[in-house]
mmCIF file as Biopython writes it, N, C-alpha, C and O atoms, coordinates in Angstrom:
data_model
#
loop_
_atom_site.group_PDB
_atom_site.id
_atom_site.type_symbol
_atom_site.label_atom_id
_atom_site.label_alt_id
_atom_site.label_comp_id
_atom_site.label_asym_id
_atom_site.label_entity_id
_atom_site.label_seq_id
_atom_site.pdbx_PDB_ins_code
_atom_site.Cartn_x
_atom_site.Cartn_y
_atom_site.Cartn_z
_atom_site.occupancy
_atom_site.B_iso_or_equiv
_atom_site.auth_seq_id
_atom_site.auth_asym_id
_atom_site.pdbx_PDB_model_num
ATOM 1   N N  . MET A ? 1  ? -39.296 93.094  -104.439 1.0 0.0 1  A 1 
ATOM 2   C CA . MET A ? 1  ? -38.757 93.927  -103.614 1.0 0.0 1  A 1 
ATOM 3   C C  . MET A ? 1  ? -39.600 93.651  -102.077 1.0 0.0 1  A 1 
ATOM 4   O O  . MET A ? 1  ? -40.800 93.800  -101.843 1.0 0.0 1  A 1 
ATOM 5   N N  . PRO A ? 2  ? -38.692 93.281  -101.321 1.0 0.0 2  A 1 
ATOM 6   C CA . PRO A ? 2  ? -39.488 93.148  -100.119 1.0 0.0 2  A 1 
ATOM 7   C C  . PRO A ? 2  ? -39.733 94.161  -99.438  1.0 0.0 2  A 1 
ATOM 8   O O  . PRO A ? 2  ? -39.055 95.168  -99.235  1.0 0.0 2  A 1 
ATOM 9   N N  . TYR A ? 3  ? -40.874 93.820  -99.037  1.0 0.0 3  A 1 
ATOM 10  C CA . TYR A ? 3  ? -41.927 95.232  -97.778  1.0 0.0 3  A 1 
ATOM 11  C C  . TYR A ? 3  ? -40.720 95.507  -96.786  1.0 0.0 3  A 1 
ATOM 12  O O  . TYR A ? 3  ? -39.869 94.655  -96.531  1.0 0.0 3  A 1 
ATOM 13  N N  . THR A ? 4  ? -40.736 96.577  -96.341  1.0 0.0 4  A 1 
ATOM 14  C CA . THR A ? 4  ? -39.992 96.852  -95.222  1.0 0.0 4  A 1 
ATOM 15  C C  . THR A ? 4  ? -41.093 97.545  -94.144  1.0 0.0 4  A 1 
ATOM 16  O O  . THR A ? 4  ? -41.844 98.484  -94.409  1.0 0.0 4  A 1 
ATOM 17  N N  . ARG A ? 5  ? -41.012 97.008  -93.178  1.0 0.0 5  A 1 
ATOM 18  C CA . ARG A ? 5  ? -42.018 97.433  -91.904  1.0 0.0 5  A 1 
ATOM 19  C C  . ARG A ? 5  ? -40.849 98.269  -91.019  1.0 0.0 5  A 1 
ATOM 20  O O  . ARG A ? 5  ? -39.701 97.994  -90.669  1.0 0.0 5  A 1 
ATOM 21  N N  . ASN A ? 6  ? -41.787 99.497  -90.831  1.0 0.0 6  A 1 
ATOM 22  C CA . ASN A ? 6  ? -41.332 100.394 -89.930  1.0 0.0 6  A 1 
ATOM 23  C C  . ASN A ? 6  ? -41.617 99.742  -88.293  1.0 0.0 6  A 1 
ATOM 24  O O  . ASN A ? 6  ? -42.777 99.333  -88.253  1.0 0.0 6  A 1 
ATOM 25  N N  . LEU A ? 7  ? -40.964 99.553  -87.076  1.0 0.0 7  A 1 
ATOM 26  C CA . LEU A ? 7  ? -40.769 99.102  -86.094  1.0 0.0 7  A 1 
ATOM 27  C C  . LEU A ? 7  ? -41.674 100.120 -84.923  1.0 0.0 7  A 1 
ATOM 28  O O  . LEU A ? 7  ? -41.136 100.249 -83.824  1.0 0.0 7  A 1 
ATOM 29  N N  . PHE A ? 8  ? -43.046 100.842 -85.156  1.0 0.0 8  A 1 
ATOM 30  C CA . PHE A ? 8  ? -43.459 101.642 -84.389  1.0 0.0 8  A 1 
ATOM 31  C C  . PHE A ? 8  ? -44.691 101.283 -83.935  1.0 0.0 8  A 1 
ATOM 32  O O  . PHE A ? 8  ? -45.316 100.591 -84.738  1.0 0.0 8  A 1 
ATOM 33  N N  . ILE A ? 9  ? -45.406 101.598 -82.609  1.0 0.0 9  A 1 
ATOM 34  C CA . ILE A ? 9  ? -46.728 101.257 -83.041  1.0 0.0 9  A 1 
ATOM 35  C C  . ILE A ? 9  ? -47.543 102.741 -82.579  1.0 0.0 9  A 1 
ATOM 36  O O  . ILE A ? 9  ? -47.383 103.581 -81.693  1.0 0.0 9  A 1 
ATOM 37  N N  . ARG A ? 10 ? -48.681 102.494 -83.937  1.0 0.0 10 A 1 
ATOM 38  C CA . ARG A ? 10 ? -49.617 103.692 -83.858  1.0 0.0 10 A 1 
ATOM 39  C C  . ARG A ? 10 ? -50.223 104.347 -82.874  1.0 0.0 10 A 1 
ATOM 40  O O  . ARG A ? 10 ? -51.253 103.881 -82.387  1.0 0.0 10 A 1 
ATOM 41  N N  . GLU A ? 11 ? -49.640 105.623 -82.390  1.0 0.0 11 A 1 
ATOM 42  C CA . GLU A ? 11 ? -50.470 105.921 -81.430  1.0 0.0 11 A 1 
ATOM 43  C C  . GLU A ? 11 ? -50.768 107.673 -81.548  1.0 0.0 11 A 1 
ATOM 44  O O  . GLU A ? 11 ? -50.185 108.234 -82.476  1.0 0.0 11 A 1 
ATOM 45  N N  . PRO A ? 12 ? -51.524 108.410 -80.768  1.0 0.0 12 A 1 
ATOM 46  C CA . PRO A ? 12 ? -51.791 109.758 -81.098  1.0 0.0 12 A 1 
ATOM 47  C C  . PRO A ? 12 ? -50.456 110.374 -81.524  1.0 0.0 12 A 1 
ATOM 48  O O  . PRO A ? 12 ? -49.350 109.866 -81.334  1.0 0.0 12 A 1 
ATOM 49  N N  . LYS A ? 13 ? -50.712 111.526 -82.119  1.0 0.0 13 A 1 
ATOM 50  C CA . LYS A ? 13 ? -49.422 112.043 -82.674  1.0 0.0 13 A 1 
ATOM 51  C C  . LYS A ? 13 ? -48.379 112.755 -81.491  1.0 0.0 13 A 1 
ATOM 52  O O  . LYS A ? 13 ? -47.165 112.953 -81.513  1.0 0.0 13 A 1 
ATOM 53  N N  . SER A ? 14 ? -49.402 113.036 -80.482  1.0 0.0 14 A 1 
ATOM 54  C CA . SER A ? 14 ? -48.487 113.750 -79.207  1.0 0.0 14 A 1 
ATOM 55  C C  . SER A ? 14 ? -47.607 112.477 -78.730  1.0 0.0 14 A 1 
ATOM 56  O O  . SER A ? 14 ? -46.422 112.639 -78.438  1.0 0.0 14 A 1 
ATOM 57  N N  . THR A ? 15 ? -48.181 111.298 -78.665  1.0 0.0 15 A 1 
ATOM 58  C CA . THR A ? 15 ? -46.984 110.407 -77.551  1.0 0.0 15 A 1 
ATOM 59  C C  . THR A ? 15 ? -46.476 109.551 -78.872  1.0 0.0 15 A 1 
ATOM 60  O O  . THR A ? 15 ? -45.912 108.501 -78.562  1.0 0.0 15 A 1 
ATOM 61  N N  . LYS A ? 16 ? -46.583 109.829 -80.377  1.0 0.0 16 A 1 
ATOM 62  C CA . LYS A ? 16 ? -45.898 109.045 -80.872  1.0 0.0 16 A 1 
ATOM 63  C C  . LYS A ? 16 ? -44.480 108.621 -80.924  1.0 0.0 16 A 1 
ATOM 64  O O  . LYS A ? 16 ? -43.598 109.460 -81.109  1.0 0.0 16 A 1 
ATOM 65  N N  . LYS A ? 17 ? -44.194 107.261 -80.759  1.0 0.0 17 A 1 
ATOM 66  C CA . LYS A ? 17 ? -42.824 106.869 -80.167  1.0 0.0 17 A 1 
ATOM 67  C C  . LYS A ? 17 ? -42.205 106.186 -81.370  1.0 0.0 17 A 1 
ATOM 68  O O  . LYS A ? 17 ? -42.528 105.001 -81.457  1.0 0.0 17 A 1 
ATOM 69  N N  . LYS A ? 18 ? -41.443 106.608 -82.264  1.0 0.0 18 A 1 
ATOM 70  C CA . LYS A ? 18 ? -40.523 105.355 -83.340  1.0 0.0 18 A 1 
ATOM 71  C C  . LYS A ? 18 ? -39.522 104.941 -82.899  1.0 0.0 18 A 1 
ATOM 72  O O  . LYS A ? 18 ? -38.729 105.489 -82.134  1.0 0.0 18 A 1 
ATOM 73  N N  . ARG A ? 19 ? -39.492 103.521 -83.555  1.0 0.0 19 A 1 
ATOM 74  C CA . ARG A ? 19 ? -38.301 102.815 -83.334  1.0 0.0 19 A 1 
ATOM 75  C C  . ARG A ? 19 ? -37.595 103.363 -84.966  1.0 0.0 19 A 1 
ATOM 76  O O  . ARG A ? 19 ? -38.064 103.799 -86.017  1.0 0.0 19 A 1 
ATOM 77  N N  . LYS A ? 20 ? -36.082 103.007 -84.375  1.0 0.0 20 A 1 
ATOM 78  C CA . LYS A ? 20 ? -35.262 103.829 -85.629  1.0 0.0 20 A 1 
ATOM 79  C C  . LYS A ? 20 ? -35.122 102.162 -86.580  1.0 0.0 20 A 1 
ATOM 80  O O  . LYS A ? 20 ? -34.839 101.957 -87.760  1.0 0.0 20 A 1 
ATOM 81  N N  . GLU A ? 21 ? -35.446 101.243 -85.502  1.0 0.0 21 A 1 
ATOM 82  C CA . GLU A ? 21 ? -35.139 99.840  -86.488  1.0 0.0 21 A 1 
ATOM 83  C C  . GLU A ? 21 ? -36.109 99.493  -87.617  1.0 0.0 21 A 1 
ATOM 84  O O  . GLU A ? 21 ? -37.099 100.220 -87.536  1.0 0.0 21 A 1 
ATOM 85  N N  . THR A ? 22 ? -36.170 98.686  -88.583  1.0 0.0 22 A 1 
ATOM 86  C CA . THR A ? 22 ? -36.636 98.326  -89.579  1.0 0.0 22 A 1 
ATOM 87  C C  . THR A ? 22 ? -36.242 96.748  -89.525  1.0 0.0 22 A 1 
ATOM 88  O O  . THR A ? 22 ? -35.200 96.359  -88.997  1.0 0.0 22 A 1 
ATOM 89  N N  . GLU A ? 23 ? -37.217 95.866  -90.147  1.0 0.0 23 A 1 
ATOM 90  C CA . GLU A ? 23 ? -36.962 94.738  -90.520  1.0 0.0 23 A 1 
ATOM 91  C C  . GLU A ? 23 ? -37.700 94.554  -92.079  1.0 0.0 23 A 1 
ATOM 92  O O  . GLU A ? 23 ? -38.568 95.286  -92.553  1.0 0.0 23 A 1 
ATOM 93  N N  . GLN A ? 24 ? -37.036 93.275  -92.748  1.0 0.0 24 A 1 
ATOM 94  C CA . GLN A ? 24 ? -37.595 92.944  -94.126  1.0 0.0 24 A 1 
ATOM 95  C C  . GLN A ? 24 ? -38.717 92.227  -93.887  1.0 0.0 24 A 1 
ATOM 96  O O  . GLN A ? 24 ? -38.396 91.231  -93.239  1.0 0.0 24 A 1 
ATOM 97  N N  . LEU A ? 25 ? -39.789 92.254  -94.082  1.0 0.0 25 A 1 
ATOM 98  C CA . LEU A ? 25 ? -41.072 91.386  -93.980  1.0 0.0 25 A 1 
ATOM 99  C C  . LEU A ? 25 ? -41.347 90.805  -95.202  1.0 0.0 25 A 1 
ATOM 100 O O  . LEU A ? 25 ? -41.612 91.587  -96.115  1.0 0.0 25 A 1 
ATOM 101 N N  . GLN A ? 26 ? -41.348 89.190  -95.528  1.0 0.0 26 A 1 
ATOM 102 C CA . GLN A ? 26 ? -41.523 88.430  -96.389  1.0 0.0 26 A 1 
ATOM 103 C C  . GLN A ? 26 ? -42.660 87.446  -96.843  1.0 0.0 26 A 1 
ATOM 104 O O  . GLN A ? 26 ? -43.031 86.936  -97.900  1.0 0.0 26 A 1 
ATOM 105 N N  . ASN A ? 27 ? -43.126 87.430  -95.173  1.0 0.0 27 A 1 
ATOM 106 C CA . ASN A ? 27 ? -44.121 86.148  -95.279  1.0 0.0 27 A 1 
ATOM 107 C C  . ASN A ? 27 ? -45.907 86.878  -95.483  1.0 0.0 27 A 1 
ATOM 108 O O  . ASN A ? 27 ? -46.374 87.674  -94.668  1.0 0.0 27 A 1 
ATOM 109 N N  . VAL A ? 28 ? -46.431 86.535  -96.343  1.0 0.0 28 A 1 
ATOM 110 C CA . VAL A ? 28 ? -47.687 86.842  -96.191  1.0 0.0 28 A 1 
ATOM 111 C C  . VAL A ? 28 ? -48.508 85.464  -95.851  1.0 0.0 28 A 1 
ATOM 112 O O  . VAL A ? 28 ? -48.299 84.354  -96.340  1.0 0.0 28 A 1 
ATOM 113 N N  . ILE A ? 29 ? -49.584 85.865  -94.798  1.0 0.0 29 A 1 
ATOM 114 C CA . ILE A ? 29 ? -50.295 84.960  -94.720  1.0 0.0 29 A 1 
ATOM 115 C C  . ILE A ? 29 ? -51.695 85.282  -95.118  1.0 0.0 29 A 1 
ATOM 116 O O  . ILE A ? 29 ? -51.992 86.477  -95.085  1.0 0.0 29 A 1 
ATOM 117 N N  . ARG A ? 30 ? -52.720 84.322  -95.533  1.0 0.0 30 A 1 
ATOM 118 C CA . ARG A ? 30 ? -54.184 84.612  -96.255  1.0 0.0 30 A 1 
ATOM 119 C C  . ARG A ? 30 ? -54.729 84.091  -94.870  1.0 0.0 30 A 1 
ATOM 120 O O  . ARG A ? 30 ? -54.347 83.173  -94.145  1.0 0.0 30 A 1 
ATOM 121 N N  . LEU A ? 31 ? -55.890 85.120  -94.744  1.0 0.0 31 A 1 
ATOM 122 C CA . LEU A ? 31 ? -56.666 84.306  -93.599  1.0 0.0 31 A 1 
ATOM 123 C C  . LEU A ? 31 ? -57.938 84.585  -94.029  1.0 0.0 31 A 1 
ATOM 124 O O  . LEU A ? 31 ? -58.199 85.648  -94.592  1.0 0.0 31 A 1 
ATOM 125 N N  . ARG A ? 32 ? -58.993 83.488  -93.757  1.0 0.0 32 A 1 
ATOM 126 C CA . ARG A ? 32 ? -60.733 83.589  -94.117  1.0 0.0 32 A 1 
ATOM 127 C C  . ARG A ? 32 ? -61.285 83.529  -92.863  1.0 0.0 32 A 1 
ATOM 128 O O  . ARG A ? 32 ? -61.096 82.797  -91.892  1.0 0.0 32 A 1 
ATOM 129 N N  . ILE A ? 33 ? -62.250 84.765  -93.169  1.0 0.0 33 A 1 
ATOM 130 C CA . ILE A ? 33 ? -63.052 85.192  -91.490  1.0 0.0 33 A 1 
ATOM 131 C C  . ILE A ? 33 ? -64.843 85.241  -92.192  1.0 0.0 33 A 1 
ATOM 132 O O  . ILE A ? 33 ? -65.279 85.403  -93.332  1.0 0.0 33 A 1 
ATOM 133 N N  . ASN A ? 34 ? -65.236 85.102  -91.383  1.0 0.0 34 A 1 
ATOM 134 C CA . ASN A ? 34 ? -66.490 85.404  -91.943  1.0 0.0 34 A 1 
ATOM 135 C C  . ASN A ? 34 ? -67.152 86.732  -91.895  1.0 0.0 34 A 1 
ATOM 136 O O  . ASN A ? 34 ? -66.413 87.576  -91.387  1.0 0.0 34 A 1 
ATOM 137 N N  . ASP A ? 35 ? -68.335 87.192  -92.273  1.0 0.0 35 A 1 
ATOM 138 C CA . ASP A ? 35 ? -68.624 88.424  -92.338  1.0 0.0 35 A 1 
ATOM 139 C C  . ASP A ? 35 ? -68.761 89.340  -91.001  1.0 0.0 35 A 1 
ATOM 140 O O  . ASP A ? 35 ? -68.444 90.525  -90.902  1.0 0.0 35 A 1 
ATOM 141 N N  . ASP A ? 36 ? -69.282 88.541  -90.049  1.0 0.0 36 A 1 
ATOM 142 C CA . ASP A ? 36 ? -69.236 89.659  -89.096  1.0 0.0 36 A 1 
ATOM 143 C C  . ASP A ? 36 ? -67.777 89.704  -88.270  1.0 0.0 36 A 1 
ATOM 144 O O  . ASP A ? 36 ? -67.626 90.639  -87.484  1.0 0.0 36 A 1 
ATOM 145 N N  . GLU A ? 37 ? -66.694 88.716  -88.425  1.0 0.0 37 A 1 
ATOM 146 C CA . GLU A ? 37 ? -65.390 89.376  -88.053  1.0 0.0 37 A 1 
ATOM 147 C C  . GLU A ? 37 ? -64.974 90.332  -89.169  1.0 0.0 37 A 1 
ATOM 148 O O  . GLU A ? 37 ? -64.323 91.306  -88.792  1.0 0.0 37 A 1 
ATOM 149 N N  . LYS A ? 38 ? -65.286 90.210  -90.746  1.0 0.0 38 A 1 
ATOM 150 C CA . LYS A ? 38 ? -64.663 91.503  -91.246  1.0 0.0 38 A 1 
ATOM 151 C C  . LYS A ? 38 ? -65.330 92.857  -90.875  1.0 0.0 38 A 1 
ATOM 152 O O  . LYS A ? 38 ? -64.639 93.876  -90.844  1.0 0.0 38 A 1 
ATOM 153 N N  . LYS A ? 39 ? -66.859 92.895  -90.552  1.0 0.0 39 A 1 
ATOM 154 C CA . LYS A ? 39 ? -67.500 93.979  -90.147  1.0 0.0 39 A 1 
ATOM 155 C C  . LYS A ? 39 ? -66.652 94.482  -88.606  1.0 0.0 39 A 1 
ATOM 156 O O  . LYS A ? 39 ? -66.443 95.655  -88.298  1.0 0.0 39 A 1 
ATOM 157 N N  . THR A ? 40 ? -66.307 93.432  -87.895  1.0 0.0 40 A 1 
ATOM 158 C CA . THR A ? 40 ? -65.946 93.849  -86.812  1.0 0.0 40 A 1 
ATOM 159 C C  . THR A ? 40 ? -63.870 94.476  -86.760  1.0 0.0 40 A 1 
ATOM 160 O O  . THR A ? 40 ? -63.256 95.325  -86.113  1.0 0.0 40 A 1 
ATOM 161 N N  . LEU A ? 41 ? -63.563 93.640  -87.633  1.0 0.0 41 A 1 
ATOM 162 C CA . LEU A ? 41 ? -62.088 94.599  -88.270  1.0 0.0 41 A 1 
ATOM 163 C C  . LEU A ? 41 ? -62.513 96.017  -88.994  1.0 0.0 41 A 1 
ATOM 164 O O  . LEU A ? 41 ? -62.082 97.125  -88.675  1.0 0.0 41 A 1 
ATOM 165 N N  . GLU A ? 42 ? -63.113 95.833  -89.661  1.0 0.0 42 A 1 
ATOM 166 C CA . GLU A ? 42 ? -63.584 97.442  -90.181  1.0 0.0 42 A 1 
ATOM 167 C C  . GLU A ? 42 ? -63.907 98.416  -89.266  1.0 0.0 42 A 1 
ATOM 168 O O  . GLU A ? 42 ? -63.488 99.564  -89.412  1.0 0.0 42 A 1 
ATOM 169 N N  . LYS A ? 43 ? -64.600 98.096  -88.341  1.0 0.0 43 A 1 
ATOM 170 C CA . LYS A ? 43 ? -64.906 98.990  -87.459  1.0 0.0 43 A 1 
ATOM 171 C C  . LYS A ? 43 ? -63.817 99.400  -86.390  1.0 0.0 43 A 1 
ATOM 172 O O  . LYS A ? 43 ? -63.654 100.504 -85.870  1.0 0.0 43 A 1 
ATOM 173 N N  . LEU A ? 44 ? -63.055 98.132  -86.179  1.0 0.0 44 A 1 
ATOM 174 C CA . LEU A ? 44 ? -61.591 98.685  -85.582  1.0 0.0 44 A 1 
ATOM 175 C C  . LEU A ? 44 ? -60.776 99.439  -85.986  1.0 0.0 44 A 1 
ATOM 176 O O  . LEU A ? 44 ? -59.978 100.147 -85.370  1.0 0.0 44 A 1 
ATOM 177 N N  . THR A ? 45 ? -61.007 99.269  -87.366  1.0 0.0 45 A 1 
ATOM 178 C CA . THR A ? 45 ? -59.805 100.140 -88.300  1.0 0.0 45 A 1 
ATOM 179 C C  . THR A ? 45 ? -59.919 101.870 -88.188  1.0 0.0 45 A 1 
ATOM 180 O O  . THR A ? 45 ? -59.092 102.781 -88.204  1.0 0.0 45 A 1 
ATOM 181 N N  . LYS A ? 46 ? -61.427 101.787 -88.065  1.0 0.0 46 A 1 
ATOM 182 C CA . LYS A ? 46 ? -62.383 102.934 -88.095  1.0 0.0 46 A 1 
ATOM 183 C C  . LYS A ? 46 ? -62.097 104.044 -86.572  1.0 0.0 46 A 1 
ATOM 184 O O  . LYS A ? 46 ? -61.914 105.242 -86.356  1.0 0.0 46 A 1 
ATOM 185 N N  . THR A ? 47 ? -62.180 103.048 -85.959  1.0 0.0 47 A 1 
ATOM 186 C CA . THR A ? 47 ? -62.280 103.905 -84.586  1.0 0.0 47 A 1 
ATOM 187 C C  . THR A ? 47 ? -60.366 104.037 -83.838  1.0 0.0 47 A 1 
ATOM 188 O O  . THR A ? 47 ? -59.980 104.709 -82.882  1.0 0.0 47 A 1 
ATOM 189 N N  . THR A ? 48 ? -59.703 103.264 -84.601  1.0 0.0 48 A 1 
ATOM 190 C CA . THR A ? 48 ? -58.481 102.988 -84.012  1.0 0.0 48 A 1 
ATOM 191 C C  . THR A ? 48 ? -57.443 104.098 -85.070  1.0 0.0 48 A 1 
ATOM 192 O O  . THR A ? 48 ? -56.651 104.905 -84.585  1.0 0.0 48 A 1 
ATOM 193 N N  . SER A ? 49 ? -57.594 103.972 -86.076  1.0 0.0 49 A 1 
ATOM 194 C CA . SER A ? 49 ? -57.297 104.300 -87.085  1.0 0.0 49 A 1 
ATOM 195 C C  . SER A ? 49 ? -55.544 103.544 -87.617  1.0 0.0 49 A 1 
ATOM 196 O O  . SER A ? 49 ? -54.586 104.038 -88.212  1.0 0.0 49 A 1 
ATOM 197 N N  . LYS A ? 50 ? -55.783 102.298 -87.091  1.0 0.0 50 A 1 
ATOM 198 C CA . LYS A ? 50 ? -54.999 101.318 -87.524  1.0 0.0 50 A 1 
ATOM 199 C C  . LYS A ? 50 ? -55.178 100.608 -88.954  1.0 0.0 50 A 1 
ATOM 200 O O  . LYS A ? 50 ? -56.190 100.825 -89.620  1.0 0.0 50 A 1 
ATOM 201 N N  . SER A ? 51 ? -54.621 100.141 -89.199  1.0 0.0 51 A 1 
ATOM 202 C CA . SER A ? 51 ? -54.665 99.198  -90.512  1.0 0.0 51 A 1 
ATOM 203 C C  . SER A ? 51 ? -55.114 97.353  -89.798  1.0 0.0 51 A 1 
ATOM 204 O O  . SER A ? 51 ? -54.768 96.903  -88.705  1.0 0.0 51 A 1 
ATOM 205 N N  . ILE A ? 52 ? -55.744 96.827  -90.607  1.0 0.0 52 A 1 
ATOM 206 C CA . ILE A ? 52 ? -55.897 95.427  -90.236  1.0 0.0 52 A 1 
ATOM 207 C C  . ILE A ? 52 ? -54.871 94.638  -90.250  1.0 0.0 52 A 1 
ATOM 208 O O  . ILE A ? 52 ? -55.001 93.530  -89.729  1.0 0.0 52 A 1 
ATOM 209 N N  . THR A ? 53 ? -53.726 94.980  -90.789  1.0 0.0 53 A 1 
ATOM 210 C CA . THR A ? 53 ? -52.350 94.176  -90.585  1.0 0.0 53 A 1 
ATOM 211 C C  . THR A ? 53 ? -51.872 94.860  -89.181  1.0 0.0 53 A 1 
ATOM 212 O O  . THR A ? 53 ? -51.456 93.937  -88.481  1.0 0.0 53 A 1 
ATOM 213 N N  . GLU A ? 54 ? -51.777 95.923  -88.583  1.0 0.0 54 A 1 
ATOM 214 C CA . GLU A ? 54 ? -51.638 96.618  -87.438  1.0 0.0 54 A 1 
ATOM 215 C C  . GLU A ? 54 ? -52.064 95.728  -86.296  1.0 0.0 54 A 1 
ATOM 216 O O  . GLU A ? 54 ? -51.447 95.353  -85.299  1.0 0.0 54 A 1 
ATOM 217 N N  . ILE A ? 55 ? -53.812 95.396  -86.900  1.0 0.0 55 A 1 
ATOM 218 C CA . ILE A ? 55 ? -54.782 95.118  -86.042  1.0 0.0 55 A 1 
ATOM 219 C C  . ILE A ? 55 ? -54.513 93.610  -85.262  1.0 0.0 55 A 1 
ATOM 220 O O  . ILE A ? 55 ? -54.640 93.194  -84.111  1.0 0.0 55 A 1 
ATOM 221 N N  . MET A ? 56 ? -53.964 92.914  -86.874  1.0 0.0 56 A 1 
ATOM 222 C CA . MET A ? 56 ? -53.604 91.555  -86.404  1.0 0.0 56 A 1 
ATOM 223 C C  . MET A ? 56 ? -52.248 91.482  -85.851  1.0 0.0 56 A 1 
ATOM 224 O O  . MET A ? 56 ? -52.136 90.893  -84.775  1.0 0.0 56 A 1 
ATOM 225 N N  . ARG A ? 57 ? -51.383 91.888  -86.299  1.0 0.0 57 A 1 
ATOM 226 C CA . ARG A ? 57 ? -50.050 92.180  -85.230  1.0 0.0 57 A 1 
ATOM 227 C C  . ARG A ? 57 ? -49.920 92.164  -83.722  1.0 0.0 57 A 1 
ATOM 228 O O  . ARG A ? 57 ? -49.244 91.651  -82.830  1.0 0.0 57 A 1 
ATOM 229 N N  . GLU A ? 58 ? -50.890 92.968  -83.905  1.0 0.0 58 A 1 
ATOM 230 C CA . GLU A ? 58 ? -51.031 93.521  -81.973  1.0 0.0 58 A 1 
ATOM 231 C C  . GLU A ? 58 ? -52.017 92.195  -81.331  1.0 0.0 58 A 1 
ATOM 232 O O  . GLU A ? 58 ? -51.909 91.756  -80.186  1.0 0.0 58 A 1 
ATOM 233 N N  . ALA A ? 59 ? -52.654 91.869  -82.021  1.0 0.0 59 A 1 
ATOM 234 C CA . ALA A ? 59 ? -53.449 90.734  -81.946  1.0 0.0 59 A 1 
ATOM 235 C C  . ALA A ? 59 ? -52.555 89.597  -81.438  1.0 0.0 59 A 1 
ATOM 236 O O  . ALA A ? 59 ? -52.870 89.196  -80.318  1.0 0.0 59 A 1 
ATOM 237 N N  . ILE A ? 60 ? -51.714 89.107  -81.904  1.0 0.0 60 A 1 
ATOM 238 C CA . ILE A ? 60 ? -51.017 88.105  -82.217  1.0 0.0 60 A 1 
ATOM 239 C C  . ILE A ? 60 ? -50.010 88.311  -80.818  1.0 0.0 60 A 1 
ATOM 240 O O  . ILE A ? 60 ? -49.873 87.443  -79.955  1.0 0.0 60 A 1 
ATOM 241 N N  . ASP A ? 61 ? -49.252 89.847  -80.803  1.0 0.0 61 A 1 
ATOM 242 C CA . ASP A ? 61 ? -48.337 89.729  -79.835  1.0 0.0 61 A 1 
ATOM 243 C C  . ASP A ? 61 ? -49.277 89.967  -78.401  1.0 0.0 61 A 1 
ATOM 244 O O  . ASP A ? 61 ? -48.483 90.037  -77.463  1.0 0.0 61 A 1 
ATOM 245 N N  . LEU A ? 62 ? -50.521 90.097  -77.978  1.0 0.0 62 A 1 
ATOM 246 C CA . LEU A ? 62 ? -51.359 90.024  -76.835  1.0 0.0 62 A 1 
ATOM 247 C C  . LEU A ? 62 ? -51.512 88.820  -76.899  1.0 0.0 62 A 1 
ATOM 248 O O  . LEU A ? 62 ? -50.990 88.330  -75.897  1.0 0.0 62 A 1 
ATOM 249 N N  . TRP A ? 63 ? -52.120 87.748  -77.787  1.0 0.0 63 A 1 
ATOM 250 C CA . TRP A ? 63 ? -51.898 86.207  -77.470  1.0 0.0 63 A 1 
ATOM 251 C C  . TRP A ? 63 ? -50.777 85.776  -76.767  1.0 0.0 63 A 1 
ATOM 252 O O  . TRP A ? 63 ? -50.769 85.277  -75.642  1.0 0.0 63 A 1 
ATOM 253 N N  . ARG A ? 64 ? -49.671 86.037  -77.622  1.0 0.0 64 A 1 
ATOM 254 C CA . ARG A ? 64 ? -48.209 85.685  -77.216  1.0 0.0 64 A 1 
ATOM 255 C C  . ARG A ? 64 ? -47.953 85.844  -75.811  1.0 0.0 64 A 1 
ATOM 256 O O  . ARG A ? 64 ? -47.618 84.972  -75.009  1.0 0.0 64 A 1 
ATOM 257 N N  . ALA A ? 65 ? -48.170 87.170  -75.601  1.0 0.0 65 A 1 
ATOM 258 C CA . ALA A ? 65 ? -48.191 87.605  -73.924  1.0 0.0 65 A 1 
ATOM 259 C C  . ALA A ? 65 ? -49.017 87.051  -72.953  1.0 0.0 65 A 1 
ATOM 260 O O  . ALA A ? 65 ? -48.453 86.978  -71.861  1.0 0.0 65 A 1 
ATOM 261 N N  . ARG A ? 66 ? -50.017 86.687  -72.970  1.0 0.0 66 A 1 
ATOM 262 C CA . ARG A ? 66 ? -51.158 85.600  -72.372  1.0 0.0 66 A 1 
ATOM 263 C C  . ARG A ? 66 ? -50.619 84.374  -72.074  1.0 0.0 66 A 1 
ATOM 264 O O  . ARG A ? 66 ? -50.313 83.905  -70.977  1.0 0.0 66 A 1 
ATOM 265 N N  . GLN A ? 67 ? -50.519 83.808  -73.417  1.0 0.0 67 A 1 
ATOM 266 C CA . GLN A ? 67 ? -49.596 82.519  -73.276  1.0 0.0 67 A 1 
ATOM 267 C C  . GLN A ? 67 ? -48.462 82.534  -72.342  1.0 0.0 67 A 1 
ATOM 268 O O  . GLN A ? 67 ? -48.396 81.604  -71.538  1.0 0.0 67 A 1 
ATOM 269 N N  . ARG A ? 68 ? -47.409 83.599  -72.322  1.0 0.0 68 A 1 
ATOM 270 C CA . ARG A ? 68 ? -46.425 83.321  -71.407  1.0 0.0 68 A 1 
ATOM 271 C C  . ARG A ? 68 ? -46.267 83.383  -70.233  1.0 0.0 68 A 1 
ATOM 272 O O  . ARG A ? 68 ? -45.429 82.966  -69.433  1.0 0.0 68 A 1 
ATOM 273 N N  . LYS A ? 69 ? -47.849 84.389  -70.166  1.0 0.0 69 A 1 
ATOM 274 C CA . LYS A ? 69 ? -47.981 84.363  -68.309  1.0 0.0 69 A 1 
ATOM 275 C C  . LYS A ? 69 ? -48.974 82.917  -67.923  1.0 0.0 69 A 1 
ATOM 276 O O  . LYS A ? 69 ? -49.246 82.483  -66.804  1.0 0.0 69 A 1 
ATOM 277 N N  . LEU A ? 70 ? -49.222 82.593  -68.736  1.0 0.0 70 A 1 
ATOM 278 C CA . LEU A ? 70 ? -49.982 81.057  -68.636  1.0 0.0 70 A 1 
ATOM 279 C C  . LEU A ? 70 ? -48.900 80.035  -68.085  1.0 0.0 70 A 1 
ATOM 280 O O  . LEU A ? 70 ? -49.031 79.344  -67.074  1.0 0.0 70 A 1 
ATOM 281 N N  . CYS A ? 71 ? -47.700 80.071  -69.019  1.0 0.0 71 A 1 
ATOM 282 C CA . CYS A ? 71 ? -46.424 79.325  -68.432  1.0 0.0 71 A 1 
ATOM 283 C C  . CYS A ? 71 ? -46.089 79.391  -67.443  1.0 0.0 71 A 1 
ATOM 284 O O  . CYS A ? 71 ? -45.598 78.394  -66.913  1.0 0.0 71 A 1 
ATOM 285 N N  . MET A ? 72 ? -46.208 80.598  -66.755  1.0 0.0 72 A 1 
ATOM 286 C CA . MET A ? 72 ? -45.240 80.984  -65.619  1.0 0.0 72 A 1 
ATOM 287 C C  . MET A ? 72 ? -45.871 80.447  -64.483  1.0 0.0 72 A 1 
ATOM 288 O O  . MET A ? 72 ? -45.356 80.575  -63.372  1.0 0.0 72 A 1 
#
């Protein structure tokens, strides 16, 4: 059974915006990181109330947006 991802960004409850669409997620990526990077991710999960997966997706989106700006 494939994992289904709801397309919404986790925000404070008062401003939470949900998207109605869902997409099937079938790709799994394994990532090796050092202890300091893991501690940083764990701190981010606690301070933002986001999962590591959400943080990594956001990082990819930010990187992609920065690359687009550099190309223009």
